[in-house]
MMTF fields as JSON, N, C-alpha, C and O atoms, coordinates in Angstrom:
{
  "mmtfVersion": "1.0.0",
  "mmtfProducer": "UNKNOWN",
  "numBonds": 359,
  "numAtoms": 360,
  "numGroups": 90,
  "numChains": 1,
  "numModels": 1,
  "chainsPerModel": [1],
  "groupsPerChain": [90],
  "chainIdList": ["A"],
  "bondAtomList": [4, 2, 8, 6, 12, 10, 16, 14, 20, 18, 24, 22, 28, 26, 32, 30, 36, 34, 40, 38, 44, 42, 48, 46, 52, 50, 56, 54, 60, 58, 64, 62, 68, 66, 72, 70, 76, 74, 80, 78, 84, 82, 88, 86, 92, 90, 96, 94, 100, 98, 104, 102, 108, 106, 112, 110, 116, 114, 120, 118, 124, 122, 128, 126, 132, 130, 136, 134, 140, 138, 144, 142, 148, 146, 152, 150, 156, 154, 160, 158, 164, 162, 168, 166, 172, 170, 176, 174, 180, 178, 184, 182, 188, 186, 192, 190, 196, 194, 200, 198, 204, 202, 208, 206, 212, 210, 216, 214, 220, 218, 224, 222, 228, 226, 232, 230, 236, 234, 240, 238, 244, 242, 248, 246, 252, 250, 256, 254, 260, 258, 264, 262, 268, 266, 272, 270, 276, 274, 280, 278, 284, 282, 288, 286, 292, 290, 296, 294, 300, 298, 304, 302, 308, 306, 312, 310, 316, 314, 320, 318, 324, 322, 328, 326, 332, 330, 336, 334, 340, 338, 344, 342, 348, 346, 352, 350, 356, 354],
  "bondOrderList": [1, 1, 1, 1, 1, 1, 1, 1, 1, 1, 1, 1, 1, 1, 1, 1, 1, 1, 1, 1, 1, 1, 1, 1, 1, 1, 1, 1, 1, 1, 1, 1, 1, 1, 1, 1, 1, 1, 1, 1, 1, 1, 1, 1, 1, 1, 1, 1, 1, 1, 1, 1, 1, 1, 1, 1, 1, 1, 1, 1, 1, 1, 1, 1, 1, 1, 1, 1, 1, 1, 1, 1, 1, 1, 1, 1, 1, 1, 1, 1, 1, 1, 1, 1, 1, 1, 1, 1, 1],
  "groupList": [{"groupName": "MET", "atomNameList": ["N", "CA", "C", "O"], "elementList": ["N", "C", "C", "O"], "formalChargeList": [0, 0, 0, 0], "bondAtomList": [1, 0, 2, 1, 3, 2], "bondOrderList": [1, 1, 2], "singleLetterCode": "M", "chemCompType": "L-PEPTIDE LINKING"}, {"groupName": "SER", "atomNameList": ["N", "CA", "C", "O"], "elementList": ["N", "C", "C", "O"], "formalChargeList": [0, 0, 0, 0], "bondAtomList": [1, 0, 2, 1, 3, 2], "bondOrderList": [1, 1, 2], "singleLetterCode": "S", "chemCompType": "L-PEPTIDE LINKING"}, {"groupName": "LYS", "atomNameList": ["N", "CA", "C", "O"], "elementList": ["N", "C", "C", "O"], "formalChargeList": [0, 0, 0, 0], "bondAtomList": [1, 0, 2, 1, 3, 2], "bondOrderList": [1, 1, 2], "singleLetterCode": "K", "chemCompType": "L-PEPTIDE LINKING"}, {"groupName": "TYR", "atomNameList": ["N", "CA", "C", "O"], "elementList": ["N", "C", "C", "O"], "formalChargeList": [0, 0, 0, 0], "bondAtomList": [1, 0, 2, 1, 3, 2], "bondOrderList": [1, 1, 2], "singleLetterCode": "Y", "chemCompType": "L-PEPTIDE LINKING"}, {"groupName": "GLN", "atomNameList": ["N", "CA", "C", "O"], "elementList": ["N", "C", "C", "O"], "formalChargeList": [0, 0, 0, 0], "bondAtomList": [1, 0, 2, 1, 3, 2], "bondOrderList": [1, 1, 2], "singleLetterCode": "Q", "chemCompType": "L-PEPTIDE LINKING"}, {"groupName": "VAL", "atomNameList": ["N", "CA", "C", "O"], "elementList": ["N", "C", "C", "O"], "formalChargeList": [0, 0, 0, 0], "bondAtomList": [1, 0, 2, 1, 3, 2], "bondOrderList": [1, 1, 2], "singleLetterCode": "V", "chemCompType": "L-PEPTIDE LINKING"}, {"groupName": "THR", "atomNameList": ["N", "CA", "C", "O"], "elementList": ["N", "C", "C", "O"], "formalChargeList": [0, 0, 0, 0], "bondAtomList": [1, 0, 2, 1, 3, 2], "bondOrderList": [1, 1, 2], "singleLetterCode": "T", "chemCompType": "L-PEPTIDE LINKING"}, {"groupName": "ALA", "atomNameList": ["N", "CA", "C", "O"], "elementList": ["N", "C", "C", "O"], "formalChargeList": [0, 0, 0, 0], "bondAtomList": [1, 0, 2, 1, 3, 2], "bondOrderList": [1, 1, 2], "singleLetterCode": "A", "chemCompType": "L-PEPTIDE LINKING"}, {"groupName": "ILE", "atomNameList": ["N", "CA", "C", "O"], "elementList": ["N", "C", "C", "O"], "formalChargeList": [0, 0, 0, 0], "bondAtomList": [1, 0, 2, 1, 3, 2], "bondOrderList": [1, 1, 2], "singleLetterCode": "I", "chemCompType": "L-PEPTIDE LINKING"}, {"groupName": "GLU", "atomNameList": ["N", "CA", "C", "O"], "elementList": ["N", "C", "C", "O"], "formalChargeList": [0, 0, 0, 0], "bondAtomList": [1, 0, 2, 1, 3, 2], "bondOrderList": [1, 1, 2], "singleLetterCode": "E", "chemCompType": "L-PEPTIDE LINKING"}, {"groupName": "GLY", "atomNameList": ["N", "CA", "C", "O"], "elementList": ["N", "C", "C", "O"], "formalChargeList": [0, 0, 0, 0], "bondAtomList": [1, 0, 2, 1, 3, 2], "bondOrderList": [1, 1, 2], "singleLetterCode": "G", "chemCompType": "PEPTIDE LINKING"}, {"groupName": "ARG", "atomNameList": ["N", "CA", "C", "O"], "elementList": ["N", "C", "C", "O"], "formalChargeList": [0, 0, 0, 0], "bondAtomList": [1, 0, 2, 1, 3, 2], "bondOrderList": [1, 1, 2], "singleLetterCode": "R", "chemCompType": "L-PEPTIDE LINKING"}, {"groupName": "PHE", "atomNameList": ["N", "CA", "C", "O"], "elementList": ["N", "C", "C", "O"], "formalChargeList": [0, 0, 0, 0], "bondAtomList": [1, 0, 2, 1, 3, 2], "bondOrderList": [1, 1, 2], "singleLetterCode": "F", "chemCompType": "L-PEPTIDE LINKING"}, {"groupName": "LEU", "atomNameList": ["N", "CA", "C", "O"], "elementList": ["N", "C", "C", "O"], "formalChargeList": [0, 0, 0, 0], "bondAtomList": [1, 0, 2, 1, 3, 2], "bondOrderList": [1, 1, 2], "singleLetterCode": "L", "chemCompType": "L-PEPTIDE LINKING"}, {"groupName": "CYS", "atomNameList": ["N", "CA", "C", "O"], "elementList": ["N", "C", "C", "O"], "formalChargeList": [0, 0, 0, 0], "bondAtomList": [1, 0, 2, 1, 3, 2], "bondOrderList": [1, 1, 2], "singleLetterCode": "C", "chemCompType": "L-PEPTIDE LINKING"}, {"groupName": "ASN", "atomNameList": ["N", "CA", "C", "O"], "elementList": ["N", "C", "C", "O"], "formalChargeList": [0, 0, 0, 0], "bondAtomList": [1, 0, 2, 1, 3, 2], "bondOrderList": [1, 1, 2], "singleLetterCode": "N", "chemCompType": "L-PEPTIDE LINKING"}, {"groupName": "HIS", "atomNameList": ["N", "CA", "C", "O"], "elementList": ["N", "C", "C", "O"], "formalChargeList": [0, 0, 0, 0], "bondAtomList": [1, 0, 2, 1, 3, 2], "bondOrderList": [1, 1, 2], "singleLetterCode": "H", "chemCompType": "L-PEPTIDE LINKING"}, {"groupName": "PRO", "atomNameList": ["N", "CA", "C", "O"], "elementList": ["N", "C", "C", "O"], "formalChargeList": [0, 0, 0, 0], "bondAtomList": [1, 0, 2, 1, 3, 2], "bondOrderList": [1, 1, 2], "singleLetterCode": "P", "chemCompType": "L-PEPTIDE LINKING"}, {"groupName": "ASP", "atomNameList": ["N", "CA", "C", "O"], "elementList": ["N", "C", "C", "O"], "formalChargeList": [0, 0, 0, 0], "bondAtomList": [1, 0, 2, 1, 3, 2], "bondOrderList": [1, 1, 2], "singleLetterCode": "D", "chemCompType": "L-PEPTIDE LINKING"}],
  "groupTypeList": [0, 1, 2, 3, 1, 4, 5, 1, 6, 7, 8, 7, 6, 8, 9, 4, 10, 11, 12, 4, 8, 13, 14, 15, 16, 12, 13, 9, 15, 1, 8, 10, 10, 9, 13, 16, 1, 17, 10, 6, 5, 9, 10, 2, 18, 2, 6, 11, 6, 10, 2, 17, 18, 7, 3, 13, 3, 4, 9, 18, 10, 6, 3, 8, 13, 7, 9, 12, 6, 6, 2, 9, 15, 11, 18, 2, 2, 7, 12, 4, 18, 2, 13, 9, 2, 18, 13, 11, 18, 14],
  "groupIdList": [1, 2, 3, 4, 5, 6, 7, 8, 9, 10, 11, 12, 13, 14, 15, 16, 17, 18, 19, 20, 21, 22, 23, 24, 25, 26, 27, 28, 29, 30, 31, 32, 33, 34, 35, 36, 37, 38, 39, 40, 41, 42, 43, 44, 45, 46, 47, 48, 49, 50, 51, 52, 53, 54, 55, 56, 57, 58, 59, 60, 61, 62, 63, 64, 65, 66, 67, 68, 69, 70, 71, 72, 73, 74, 75, 76, 77, 78, 79, 80, 81, 82, 83, 84, 85, 86, 87, 88, 89, 90],
  "secStructList": [7, 7, 2, 2, 2, 2, 2, 2, 2, 2, 2, 2, 2, 1, 7, 2, 2, 2, 2, 2, 2, 2, 2, 2, 2, 2, 2, 2, 2, 2, 6, 7, 1, 3, 3, 3, 7, 6, 6, 5, 7, 6, 6, 1, 1, 7, 5, 7, 7, 7, 1, 1, 1, 3, 3, 3, 3, 7, 6, 6, 1, 7, 3, 3, 3, 3, 7, 7, 7, 7, 7, 7, 1, 1, 1, 2, 2, 2, 2, 2, 2, 2, 2, 2, 2, 2, 2, 2, 2, 7],
  "xCoordList": [-37.99, -37.228, -36.063, -36.237, -34.884, -33.705, -33.802, -34.537, -33.056, -33.018, -32.546, -33.073, -31.536, -31.023, -32.14, -32.296, -32.911, -34.01, -35.067, -35.601, -35.369, -36.358, -35.905, -36.681, -34.653, -34.129, -34.085, -34.488, -33.602, -33.509, -34.883, -35.024, -35.879, -37.241, -37.797, -38.426, -37.569, -38.067, -37.431, -38.119, -36.139, -35.452, -35.977, -36.142, -36.238, -36.717, -38.099, -38.476, -38.855, -40.226, -40.374, -41.451, -39.321, -39.47, -39.197, -38.445, -39.817, -39.639, -38.299, -37.611, -37.945, -36.628, -36.286, -35.17, -37.229, -36.945, -36.563, -35.583, -37.317, -37.007, -35.717, -34.949, -35.472, -34.226, -33.031, -32.031, -33.14, -32.048, -31.828, -30.683, -32.885, -32.766, -32.103, -31.246, -32.49, -31.865, -30.362, -29.552, -30.001, -28.583, -27.827, -26.687, -28.448, -27.814, -27.525, -26.434, -28.495, -28.293, -27.185, -26.37, -27.167, -26.113, -24.741, -23.821, -24.601, -23.31, -22.896, -21.755, -23.819, -23.521, -23.062, -22.091, -23.761, -23.469, -22.269, -21.598, -21.977, -20.869, -19.562, -18.488, -19.636, -18.426, -18.193, -17.062, -19.245, -19.117, -18.763, -18.581, -18.668, -18.407, -19.656, -20.701, -19.536, -20.639, -21.401, -20.891, -22.624, -23.414, -24.177, -24.795, -24.116, -24.926, -25.64, -25.035, -26.923, -27.704, -28.515, -29.718, -27.852, -28.587, -29.649, -30.525, -29.596, -30.579, -31.811, -32.69, -31.899, -33.036, -33.838, -33.263, -35.15, -36.023, -36.211, -36.769, -35.75, -35.799, -37.232, -38.119, -37.454, -38.752, -39.752, -40.893, -39.332, -40.231, -39.49, -38.261, -40.241, -39.648, -39.568, -40.087, -38.908, -38.794, -37.345, -36.555, -37.023, -35.694, -35.799, -36.881, -34.649, -34.597, -33.326, -32.385, -33.325, -32.16, -31.0, -31.128, -29.893, -28.692, -27.556, -27.767, -26.382, -25.202, -24.185, -23.844, -23.698, -24.093, -25.383, -25.892, -25.9, -27.088, -26.762, -27.6, -25.549, -25.095, -23.574, -22.909, -23.044, -21.597, -21.289, -22.037, -20.171, -19.693, -18.404, -17.48, -18.342, -17.107, -16.352, -16.898, -15.105, -14.279, -13.364, -13.043, -12.957, -12.108, -10.781, -10.189, -10.301, -9.017, -9.156, -8.193, -10.353, -10.575, -10.987, -11.112, -11.2, -11.628, -13.141, -13.813, -13.649, -15.077, -15.303, -14.479, -16.418, -16.888, -18.197, -19.148, -18.237, -19.427, -20.245, -19.69, -21.564, -22.436, -23.548, -24.192, -23.756, -24.874, -25.678, -25.103, -26.997, -27.862, -28.773, -29.149, -29.126, -30.073, -30.961, -30.54, -32.194, -33.111, -33.26, -34.064, -32.495, -32.53, -31.988, -30.921, -32.725, -32.292, -31.164, -31.083, -30.303, -29.168, -29.401, -28.45, -30.651, -30.941, -30.353, -29.817, -30.454, -29.82, -28.466, -28.346, -27.462, -26.149, -25.55, -24.881, -25.769, -25.222, -25.868, -25.167, -27.196, -27.896, -27.488, -27.311, -27.34, -26.939, -25.523, -25.267, -24.61, -23.235, -23.188, -22.448, -23.97, -24.018, -24.496, -23.963, -25.5, -26.01, -24.948, -24.758, -24.25, -23.201, -22.08, -21.581, -21.682, -20.632, -21.052, -20.253, -22.306, -22.816, -22.833, -22.431, -23.301, -23.305, -21.902, -21.717, -20.927, -19.538, -19.041, -18.414, -19.314, -18.894, -19.568, -18.928, -20.851, -21.584, -21.056, -21.128, -20.528, -19.97, -18.635, -18.005],
  "yCoordList": [24.268, 23.611, 22.853, 22.158, 22.997, 22.323, 20.817, 20.359, 20.063, 18.606, 18.257, 17.34, 19.0, 18.745, 18.902, 18.061, 19.967, 20.207, 19.116, 18.666, 18.693, 17.635, 16.337, 15.679, 15.977, 14.734, 14.848, 13.923, 15.965, 16.186, 16.096, 15.475, 16.703, 16.661, 15.241, 14.795, 14.532, 13.161, 12.245, 11.418, 12.385, 11.552, 11.843, 10.926, 13.108, 13.493, 12.93, 12.84, 12.55, 12.09, 10.569, 10.074, 9.82, 8.363, 7.813, 8.402, 6.679, 6.08, 5.353, 5.169, 4.946, 4.372, 3.171, 3.074, 2.261, 1.049, 1.354, 0.813, 2.201, 2.572, 3.365, 3.207, 4.224, 4.995, 4.046, 4.229, 3.047, 2.084, 1.288, 1.037, 0.895, 0.18, 1.073, 0.612, 2.348, 3.307, 3.404, 3.374, 3.519, 3.611, 2.338, 2.408, 1.178, -0.092, -0.129, -0.521, 0.276, 0.295, 1.269, 0.984, 2.414, 3.396, 2.798, 2.922, 2.149, 1.533, 0.476, 0.459, -0.394, -1.453, -0.879, -1.354, 0.139, 0.694, 1.617, 1.723, 2.288, 3.237, 2.629, 3.019, 1.684, 1.1, -0.314, -0.691, -1.084, -2.469, -3.357, -2.881, -4.609, -5.574, -6.373, -6.172, -7.276, -8.163, -7.533, -7.474, -7.06, -6.352, -7.328, -8.28, -7.066, -7.776, -6.703, -5.701, -6.91, -5.874, -6.458, -6.678, -6.711, -7.271, -6.332, -6.776, -5.048, -4.087, -3.958, -3.149, -4.741, -4.662, -5.955, -7.044, -5.843, -7.015, -7.357, -6.565, -8.522, -8.953, -8.972, -9.552, -8.335, -8.334, -7.336, -7.279, -6.546, -5.555, -4.234, -4.2, -3.167, -1.846, -1.544, -0.533, -2.441, -2.286, -2.485, -3.124, -1.915, -2.101, -2.994, -3.191, -3.533, -4.287, -3.879, -3.346, -4.136, -3.81, -4.686, -5.907, -4.066, -4.793, -3.816, -2.682, -4.241, -3.391, -4.151, -5.273, -3.628, -2.375, -2.57, -3.686, -1.482, -1.58, -2.366, -3.109, -2.197, -2.922, -2.982, -2.177, -3.95, -3.985, -4.573, -5.386, -4.139, -4.619, -5.384, -4.886, -6.592, -7.362, -7.053, -7.191, -6.635, -6.265, -7.422, -8.289, -7.427, -8.501, -8.621, -9.7, -7.52, -7.566, -8.082, -8.048, -8.561, -9.135, -8.124, -8.481, -6.877, -5.866, -5.687, -6.167, -4.993, -4.713, -3.214, -2.477, -2.769, -1.4, -1.501, -2.143, -0.862, -0.882, 0.37, 1.453, 0.222, 1.37, 1.463, 0.469, 2.655, 2.985, 4.073, 5.016, 3.951, 4.916, 5.556, 4.914, 6.81, 7.464, 8.422, 9.055, 8.511, 9.51, 10.642, 11.553, 10.586, 11.626, 12.925, 12.949, 13.986, 15.284, 15.83, 15.546, 16.609, 17.148, 18.578, 19.347, 18.938, 20.281, 20.455, 21.514, 19.41, 19.419, 18.748, 17.528, 19.545, 19.015, 18.118, 17.139, 18.418, 17.601, 16.215, 15.208, 16.156, 14.869, 14.051, 12.836, 14.726, 14.047, 13.489, 12.345, 14.286, 13.843, 12.68, 11.72, 12.758, 11.672, 10.377, 9.306, 10.467, 9.265, 8.658, 7.441, 9.5, 8.994, 8.338, 7.282, 8.953, 8.367, 7.03, 6.095, 6.934, 5.676, 4.6, 3.462, 4.966, 4.013, 3.483, 2.286, 4.369, 3.951, 3.017, 1.998, 3.352, 2.469, 1.101, 0.073, 1.089, -0.182, -1.07, -2.296, -0.458, -1.245, -1.843, -2.54],
  "zCoordList": [-105.623, -104.573, -105.215, -106.216, -104.628, -105.171, -104.936, -104.062, -105.723, -105.541, -104.14, -103.511, -103.646, -102.294, -101.271, -100.385, -101.388, -100.45, -100.556, -99.543, -101.771, -101.966, -101.306, -100.613, -101.524, -100.943, -99.425, -98.72, -98.925, -97.489, -96.826, -95.773, -97.428, -96.897, -96.937, -95.978, -98.035, -98.163, -97.118, -96.519, -96.899, -95.906, -94.507, -93.703, -94.212, -92.883, -92.569, -91.401, -93.592, -93.367, -93.31, -92.978, -93.627, -93.615, -92.218, -91.442, -91.91, -90.591, -90.502, -91.506, -89.298, -89.02, -89.89, -90.401, -90.061, -90.831, -92.266, -92.779, -92.904, -94.294, -94.381, -95.331, -93.386, -93.359, -93.266, -93.959, -92.42, -92.271, -93.556, -93.932, -94.221, -95.5, -96.537, -97.29, -96.586, -97.492, -97.218, -98.144, -95.942, -95.57, -95.936, -96.397, -95.738, -96.113, -97.613, -98.029, -98.414, -99.865, -100.25, -101.128, -99.587, -99.862, -99.568, -100.376, -98.409, -98.055, -99.072, -99.534, -99.412, -100.382, -101.714, -102.303, -102.183, -103.503, -103.522, -104.548, -102.419, -102.422, -101.922, -102.38, -100.991, -100.418, -100.926, -101.233, -101.013, -101.433, -100.264, -99.143, -100.516, -99.46, -99.172, -99.792, -98.231, -97.863, -96.704, -95.585, -96.965, -95.964, -95.076, -95.552, -93.781, -92.785, -91.98, -91.599, -91.722, -91.054, -89.9, -90.034, -88.756, -87.619, -87.063, -86.321, -87.4, -86.907, -87.783, -87.487, -88.862, -89.78, -89.722, -89.72, -89.676, -89.73, -91.205, -91.964, -91.603, -93.007, -93.526, -92.899, -94.674, -95.331, -94.774, -95.232, -93.786, -93.192, -93.055, -92.999, -93.002, -92.807, -91.313, -90.842, -90.577, -89.134, -88.717, -89.412, -87.559, -86.994, -85.764, -85.211, -85.346, -84.105, -83.367, -83.956, -82.095, -81.294, -81.717, -81.815, -81.962, -82.362, -82.55, -82.978, -82.24, -82.416, -83.227, -82.853, -84.275, -84.912, -85.706, -85.817, -86.253, -87.105, -88.369, -88.88, -88.867, -90.056, -90.04, -89.388, -90.769, -90.96, -92.32, -92.862, -92.846, -94.135, -93.916, -93.274, -94.447, -94.418, -95.703, -96.798, -95.569, -96.705, -97.116, -96.303, -98.361, -98.895, -98.166, -98.134, -97.576, -96.875, -95.444, -94.679, -95.074, -93.753, -92.699, -91.528, -93.078, -92.129, -92.181, -93.094, -91.191, -91.115, -91.048, -90.506, -91.599, -91.442, -90.664, -91.111, -89.496, -88.655, -88.922, -89.111, -88.937, -89.227, -88.193, -87.857, -87.706, -86.828, -87.525, -88.069, -87.514, -88.169, -87.13, -86.15, -87.342, -86.448, -87.218, -88.187, -86.762, -87.295, -86.29, -86.491, -85.218, -84.19, -84.771, -85.385, -84.571, -85.082, -84.22, -83.025, -84.839, -84.097, -83.632, -83.489, -83.395, -82.878, -81.485, -81.16, -80.661, -79.353, -79.535, -79.424, -79.812, -80.183, -79.104, -79.435, -77.83, -76.743, -76.74, -76.637, -76.851, -76.873, -78.094, -78.005, -79.236, -80.467, -80.325, -80.702, -79.787, -79.582, -78.59, -78.801, -77.512, -76.531, -77.176, -76.886, -78.052, -78.73, -79.629, -79.635, -80.391, -81.272, -80.481, -80.87, -79.378, -78.547, -77.953, -77.897, -77.509, -76.969, -78.054, -77.813, -79.251, -80.359, -80.642, -80.859, -80.64, -80.898, -79.795, -80.084, -78.546, -77.44, -77.552, -77.33, -77.893, -77.999, -79.104, -79.014, -80.141, -81.25, -80.846, -81.641]
}
């Protein structure tokens, strides 16, 4: 099994809270900035309702908003509707 397949399979099996923590770490390490995660319960692998799921404050005074989902995109219309709703909510 390729590394890509291994990582893809591992990500597909983790619950929402851990997935969100993984995404937060990825954002911090790849983009940088001051991360705030109102959608994460501190110290637990759980999520909470909040928009956005996370945001990064940048040194130039701008923000990067992040929404995460574990929803599969097999139903492309439902997936697109969810992404559009997330963007409107932010």
